[in-house]
C-alpha positions as CSV (number, residue, x, y, z in Angstrom):
1,X,-6.9,7.9,23.2
2,X,-4.0,10.5,23.1
3,X,-0.6,9.5,21.7
4,X,2.3,8.5,24.0
5,X,5.9,8.3,23.4
6,X,7.2,4.6,23.2
7,X,8.3,3.1,26.5
8,X,11.6,2.6,25.3
9,X,12.5,6.4,25.5
10,X,11.6,6.4,29.3
11,X,15.0,5.9,31.0
12,X,15.7,5.1,34.5
13,X,16.1,8.8,35.7
14,X,12.8,9.7,34.1
15,X,11.5,12.8,35.8
16,X,8.2,14.2,34.1
17,X,9.0,17.7,35.9
18,X,12.2,17.9,34.0
19,X,11.1,16.7,30.3
20,X,10.7,19.4,27.7
21,X,7.5,21.1,26.9
22,X,5.7,20.2,23.5
23,X,7.0,21.8,20.3
24,X,4.9,23.9,18.3
25,X,3.7,22.2,15.2
26,X,4.4,23.7,11.7
27,X,3.2,22.7,8.2
28,X,4.1,19.4,6.8
29,X,5.5,19.1,3.2
30,X,4.6,15.9,1.2
31,X,7.2,14.0,-0.8
32,X,7.4,10.7,-2.5
33,X,6.4,8.1,0.2
34,X,7.5,10.7,2.7
35,X,6.5,13.9,4.6
36,X,8.6,16.6,5.9
37,X,7.5,17.7,9.2
38,X,8.3,21.3,10.6
39,X,8.1,22.5,14.1
40,X,9.3,25.2,16.5
41,X,11.3,23.8,19.5
42,X,9.7,24.4,22.9
43,X,11.0,27.5,25.0
44,X,11.0,25.2,28.1
45,X,13.6,22.5,27.4
46,X,13.2,20.9,30.9
47,X,16.3,19.8,33.1
48,X,18.6,19.3,30.3
49,X,19.1,20.0,26.6
50,X,16.8,18.4,24.0
51,X,18.7,15.5,22.2
52,X,16.1,14.3,19.7
53,X,12.6,15.2,18.1
54,X,10.3,12.5,16.8
55,X,7.5,13.0,14.5
56,X,4.7,10.5,14.3
57,X,2.2,9.9,11.6
58,X,-1.7,9.4,12.0
59,X,-2.7,7.0,10.6
60,X,0.0,4.3,10.9
61,X,2.3,5.6,13.6
62,X,5.3,5.8,11.1
63,X,8.1,7.9,12.9
64,X,11.0,10.0,11.8
65,X,13.7,11.4,14.4
66,X,16.1,14.3,14.1
67,X,18.1,16.7,16.2
68,X,16.2,19.8,14.7
69,X,13.5,20.8,12.5
70,X,12.5,19.7,9.9
71,X,12.0,15.8,10.6
72,X,11.2,13.5,7.7
73,X,8.7,10.6,8.2
74,X,9.4,8.0,5.6
75,X,7.6,4.8,4.5
76,X,4.3,6.3,4.0
77,X,1.7,5.3,1.4
78,X,1.3,7.5,-1.6
79,X,-2.3,8.9,-2.0
80,X,-3.1,8.3,2.0
81,X,-3.7,11.7,4.0
82,X,-1.7,12.1,7.1
83,X,-1.5,14.5,10.0
84,X,1.7,14.6,12.4
85,X,2.6,15.3,16.0
86,X,5.9,15.9,17.4
87,X,7.6,15.2,20.9
88,X,11.1,16.3,22.2
89,X,13.3,14.1,24.4
90,X,16.0,15.0,26.9
91,X,17.9,13.2,29.4
92,X,15.0,12.9,31.7
93,X,12.8,11.5,29.1
94,X,10.2,12.5,26.4
95,X,7.8,15.4,26.6
96,X,4.4,15.5,25.6
97,X,3.1,15.5,22.0
98,X,2.4,18.7,20.0
99,X,-0.8,19.4,18.7
100,X,-1.5,17.7,15.3
101,X,-0.6,19.3,12.1
102,X,-2.5,20.0,9.0
103,X,-2.9,17.1,6.6
104,X,-0.3,16.2,3.9
105,X,-0.8,13.5,1.3
106,X,2.5,11.8,-0.1
107,X,2.6,11.4,-3.9
108,X,4.8,9.8,-6.3
109,X,6.6,12.8,-7.8
110,X,6.3,12.4,-11.4
111,X,7.0,15.1,-14.0
112,X,5.8,14.8,-17.7
113,X,7.0,16.1,-20.8
114,X,4.8,16.0,-23.8
115,X,6.6,16.7,-27.0
116,X,5.9,17.8,-30.7
117,X,6.1,14.1,-31.8
118,X,3.0,13.4,-29.6
119,X,5.1,11.2,-27.1
120,X,4.9,11.8,-23.2
121,X,8.1,11.0,-21.2
122,X,8.0,10.9,-17.5
123,X,10.7,11.1,-14.8
124,X,10.5,10.7,-10.9
125,X,11.6,14.2,-9.8
126,X,12.9,12.9,-6.3
127,X,15.5,10.7,-8.1
128,X,18.1,11.1,-10.9
129,X,17.9,9.3,-14.1
130,X,16.7,9.3,-17.7
131,X,13.0,9.7,-18.6
132,X,10.8,6.7,-19.5
133,X,7.8,6.4,-22.0
134,X,4.4,7.2,-20.4
135,X,2.1,7.0,-23.5
136,X,1.0,9.2,-26.4
137,X,-1.1,12.4,-27.0
138,X,-4.3,12.2,-29.0
139,X,-3.7,12.5,-32.8
140,X,-3.2,15.9,-34.2
141,X,-1.7,17.3,-31.1
142,X,1.5,18.5,-32.2
143,X,3.9,21.4,-31.6
144,X,3.9,23.4,-28.5
145,X,1.0,22.7,-26.4
146,X,0.7,23.9,-22.7
147,X,0.6,21.7,-19.7
148,X,-0.5,21.9,-15.9
149,X,-1.5,19.4,-13.3
150,X,-3.2,18.6,-10.0
151,X,-1.9,15.8,-7.6
152,X,-3.9,13.1,-9.8
153,X,-4.2,14.6,-13.5
154,X,-2.0,16.1,-16.0
155,X,-3.6,18.2,-18.6
156,X,-2.4,19.2,-22.1
157,X,-4.1,22.0,-24.1
158,X,-3.9,23.5,-27.6
159,X,-1.0,23.0,-29.9
160,X,-0.6,23.3,-33.7
161,X,0.6,21.6,-36.8
162,X,1.8,23.9,-39.6
163,X,-0.5,26.8,-39.7
164,X,-3.5,24.8,-38.1
165,X,-4.2,25.2,-34.3
166,X,-6.1,23.1,-32.1
167,X,-8.3,23.8,-29.1
168,X,-8.3,20.3,-27.8
169,X,-7.6,19.7,-24.0
170,X,-6.5,16.2,-22.9
171,X,-5.7,14.5,-19.9
172,X,-3.5,11.8,-18.2
173,X,-3.5,10.4,-14.8
174,X,-0.1,10.5,-13.2
175,X,-0.4,7.2,-11.0
176,X,-0.8,5.0,-14.3
177,X,1.0,4.9,-17.6
178,X,-1.1,5.2,-20.7
179,X,-2.3,7.4,-23.6
180,X,-4.1,10.9,-23.1
181,X,-7.8,11.0,-23.1
182,X,-10.1,13.9,-24.4
183,X,-11.1,16.5,-21.7
184,X,-12.8,19.2,-23.6
185,X,-11.9,22.4,-25.4
186,X,-10.0,25.7,-24.9
187,X,-12.1,28.8,-25.9
188,X,-9.6,29.2,-28.8
189,X,-7.4,26.9,-30.6
190,X,-3.7,28.3,-30.4
191,X,-0.3,27.1,-29.7
192,X,2.9,28.5,-28.1
193,X,0.4,29.2,-25.0
194,X,1.5,28.5,-21.5
195,X,-0.2,26.7,-18.5
196,X,-0.1,26.7,-14.5
197,X,-2.4,25.3,-11.7
198,X,-3.1,24.9,-8.1
199,X,-4.8,21.6,-6.8
200,X,-8.1,22.4,-8.3
201,X,-7.9,24.8,-11.3
202,X,-5.7,24.7,-14.4
203,X,-5.2,27.9,-16.4
204,X,-4.0,28.3,-20.0
205,X,-2.9,31.8,-21.0
206,X,-1.6,33.5,-24.3
207,X,-0.5,31.7,-27.5
208,X,-0.7,32.5,-31.1
209,X,-3.4,31.8,-33.8
210,X,-2.6,30.9,-36.5
211,X,0.7,29.4,-36.0
212,X,3.6,32.0,-36.0
213,X,4.6,32.3,-39.8
214,X,5.0,35.5,-42.0
215,X,4.6,38.4,-39.7
216,X,1.2,39.4,-41.5
217,X,-0.2,36.3,-40.5
218,X,0.6,36.3,-36.9
219,X,-2.2,36.6,-34.2
220,X,-1.0,36.9,-30.9
221,X,-3.5,36.4,-28.1
222,X,-4.0,37.6,-24.5
223,X,-6.6,35.0,-23.7
224,X,-6.6,33.4,-20.1
225,X,-8.9,30.2,-20.1
226,X,-9.5,27.9,-17.0
227,X,-10.8,24.5,-16.1
228,X,-11.6,22.4,-13.3
229,X,-9.0,19.7,-13.3
230,X,-11.1,16.9,-11.6
231,X,-13.9,17.3,-14.1
232,X,-14.0,17.1,-17.9
233,X,-15.6,19.9,-20.1
234,X,-14.7,23.0,-22.1
235,X,-12.6,25.8,-20.8
236,X,-14.1,29.1,-19.6
237,X,-12.8,32.6,-20.1
238,X,-10.8,33.7,-16.9
239,X,-9.5,37.3,-18.1
240,X,-6.9,38.8,-20.3
241,X,-3.1,39.3,-20.1
242,X,-1.6,42.7,-20.0
243,X,0.1,42.3,-23.6
244,X,-0.9,39.6,-26.2
245,X,2.0,37.3,-26.8
246,X,3.2,33.7,-27.3
247,X,6.3,31.6,-26.2
248,X,5.6,32.8,-22.7
249,X,6.2,30.6,-19.5
250,X,4.2,30.2,-16.4
251,X,4.4,28.9,-12.7
252,X,2.2,28.9,-9.6
253,X,1.9,28.8,-6.0
254,X,-1.4,27.5,-4.4
255,X,-2.9,30.9,-4.8
256,X,-1.1,32.8,-7.6
257,X,-0.1,32.0,-11.2
258,X,2.9,34.0,-12.6
259,X,3.4,34.4,-16.2
260,X,6.7,35.7,-17.5
261,X,8.4,36.7,-20.9
262,X,7.0,36.3,-24.1
263,X,7.3,37.4,-27.8
264,X,5.0,39.3,-30.3
265,X,7.8,39.8,-32.9
266,X,9.9,41.2,-30.1
267,X,10.7,40.0,-26.8
268,X,9.2,40.9,-23.4
269,X,10.5,40.9,-19.9
270,X,7.3,41.5,-18.2
271,X,6.0,39.4,-15.4
272,X,2.4,39.5,-14.5
273,X,0.1,37.5,-11.9
274,X,-3.4,36.3,-11.4
275,X,-5.2,34.8,-8.5
276,X,-6.0,31.3,-9.5
277,X,-9.4,31.0,-7.6
278,X,-10.8,34.1,-9.2
279,X,-11.3,35.2,-12.7
280,X,-9.9,38.5,-13.6
281,X,-7.4,40.1,-15.8
282,X,-3.6,39.7,-15.0
283,X,-1.8,42.3,-12.9
284,X,1.9,43.6,-13.3
285,X,4.2,41.8,-11.1
286,X,7.8,43.2,-12.2
287,X,10.3,42.3,-14.9
288,X,12.7,39.4,-15.8
289,X,16.2,40.4,-15.8
290,X,16.1,40.7,-19.5
291,X,13.6,40.3,-22.5
292,X,13.1,36.7,-23.0
293,X,10.8,34.1,-24.7
294,X,10.8,30.3,-25.2
295,X,11.7,29.8,-21.7
296,X,10.9,27.2,-19.0
297,X,9.2,27.9,-15.7
298,X,8.8,25.8,-12.4
299,X,8.1,26.8,-8.8
300,X,8.0,25.5,-5.1
301,X,4.9,26.9,-3.1
302,X,6.9,30.1,-2.4
303,X,9.3,30.7,-5.2
304,X,9.1,30.9,-8.9
305,X,11.9,30.1,-11.3
306,X,12.5,30.9,-15.1
307,X,15.2,29.1,-16.9
308,X,16.8,29.2,-20.3
309,X,15.1,31.1,-23.2
310,X,15.9,32.5,-26.6
311,X,17.8,35.8,-25.5
312,X,21.3,35.3,-26.8
313,X,22.9,36.3,-23.6
314,X,20.7,34.4,-21.2
315,X,20.1,31.3,-22.7
316,X,21.9,29.5,-19.7
317,X,20.5,32.0,-17.2
318,X,18.2,30.9,-14.3
319,X,16.2,33.6,-12.4
320,X,13.8,33.6,-9.6
321,X,10.9,35.5,-7.9
322,X,9.0,35.3,-4.6
323,X,5.4,34.6,-5.9
324,X,3.6,36.1,-2.8
325,X,5.2,39.6,-3.2
326,X,5.8,41.8,-6.5
327,X,9.0,42.8,-8.0
328,X,11.8,42.1,-10.5
329,X,13.4,38.7,-11.0
330,X,16.9,38.1,-9.2
331,X,19.7,35.9,-10.6
332,X,19.7,32.3,-9.4
333,X,22.5,30.8,-11.6
334,X,23.2,29.0,-14.7
335,X,21.9,25.9,-16.6
336,X,24.3,23.2,-17.7
337,X,24.1,24.2,-21.1
338,X,22.1,26.8,-23.1
339,X,18.5,25.9,-23.6
340,X,15.5,27.5,-25.3
341,X,12.0,26.2,-26.0
342,X,12.9,24.0,-23.1
343,X,10.3,22.5,-20.5
344,X,10.2,22.9,-16.8
345,X,8.5,20.8,-14.0
346,X,9.0,20.7,-10.4
347,X,8.3,19.3,-7.0
348,X,7.9,21.5,-4.0
349,X,11.6,21.3,-3.4
350,X,13.4,20.5,-7.0
351,X,13.0,22.1,-10.4
352,X,14.0,20.4,-13.7
353,X,14.6,21.9,-17.0
354,X,14.6,19.6,-19.9
355,X,15.4,19.5,-23.6
356,X,15.0,22.5,-25.8
357,X,16.8,23.8,-28.7
358,X,20.6,25.0,-28.8
359,X,22.6,26.4,-31.5
360,X,23.5,23.0,-32.6
361,X,20.0,21.4,-32.7
362,X,17.5,20.0,-30.2
363,X,18.8,18.5,-26.9
364,X,17.7,15.9,-24.6
365,X,19.6,16.8,-21.3
366,X,17.6,17.3,-18.2
367,X,19.1,19.9,-15.5
368,X,17.9,20.2,-11.9
369,X,18.3,22.7,-9.1
370,X,17.0,22.9,-5.5
371,X,14.5,25.7,-5.7
372,X,15.1,27.1,-2.2
373,X,18.7,27.9,-2.9
374,X,20.7,29.5,-5.4
375,X,23.4,28.1,-7.7
376,X,23.9,26.5,-10.9
377,X,22.1,23.4,-12.3
378,X,23.2,19.9,-12.1
379,X,22.9,17.3,-14.7
380,X,19.6,15.0,-13.9
381,X,19.6,12.7,-16.9
382,X,18.2,12.5,-20.5
383,X,15.0,12.5,-22.2
384,X,14.2,9.7,-24.7
385,X,14.8,11.9,-27.6
386,X,16.2,15.3,-28.5
387,X,13.0,17.5,-28.1
388,X,11.7,21.0,-27.7
389,X,8.4,22.8,-27.5
390,X,6.9,20.8,-24.7
391,X,3.6,20.6,-22.5
392,X,5.1,20.2,-19.0
393,X,3.1,19.0,-15.9
394,X,3.8,17.5,-12.6
395,X,1.7,16.2,-9.6
396,X,3.9,17.8,-7.0
397,X,4.7,21.4,-8.0
398,X,4.4,24.3,-5.6
399,X,0.8,25.1,-7.1
400,X,-0.5,22.0,-5.7
401,X,1.2,21.9,-2.2
């Protein structure tokens, strides 16, 4: 049975010949218990101007209304798949429904920060506030592992303690609190690596083995590994980075992973990319605004953002790229304070930079930005402790949209 607008919208002067045509449905974007529904207004508005658009969910019939696109539907169940149709209203009554949208699954928007003390903090990205305890990593998982996530699982890979590196991959389930569980092994134990993911595949790149110490002992890696997040098991070789290095950062869209910065005794401004669904070497993308390493990265499904880092003149700098294209990064704004070895998580709309080191020691401040805009970051809250060198992951980043 086709959807019908509610009877209360049919006024006494209802005239079906003067109601608007159906809008053209766009792409829905999932939030926490909500979905943002985009559409294009109809060319034919009928006998008078359109005053309201209403989006309706299937299943459930939840609605949201507004004067223009997008319209947000709230009160949805996290973890449930929804489609949406939109209709327009003018003074003569409601027009027909659009076709159904693609599906969207609302999720509890959690970002996780796993620090060198084996503690995992979490925040709800769509709100403001301090982090809370999620659980602990496995014993021996210390100092700068890498993280990535799907809508359900977060992965933590590698890390080191002193001059010993581990190859362990472990996982947590975003929707529940608790300690990490063993997943499998990297192809090589290393620390100071980076991770990114789409909804199905996690990728880990670069790093150092053994732990960076005296220059003669450093062994920088160009290895890229991947795993299927929904399963467990050892990682498989994906390809190679252009340059072996550590202290690099990565973000992703559903199709591309983008890796920037890094160090092999001297900083790099290189940005490179991979196609996550295929296995191959990375390709040159462009350059950061300056050489930088120990920076954080996060993304929407279209834009990647790099924040902070160890370059003395850019420790507050935020810069961005458009993931689907190639080219150099552009200035976005500044963090609230200088941060390096900081961690980044995001939803499809909001990016967070947390903790890290400052000239006076480690910090616990969390900053946030709206990814689609530019401008300076705003204070979000605090981590439980002053921390740096994180594995970071979220269940709602641009890579999993």
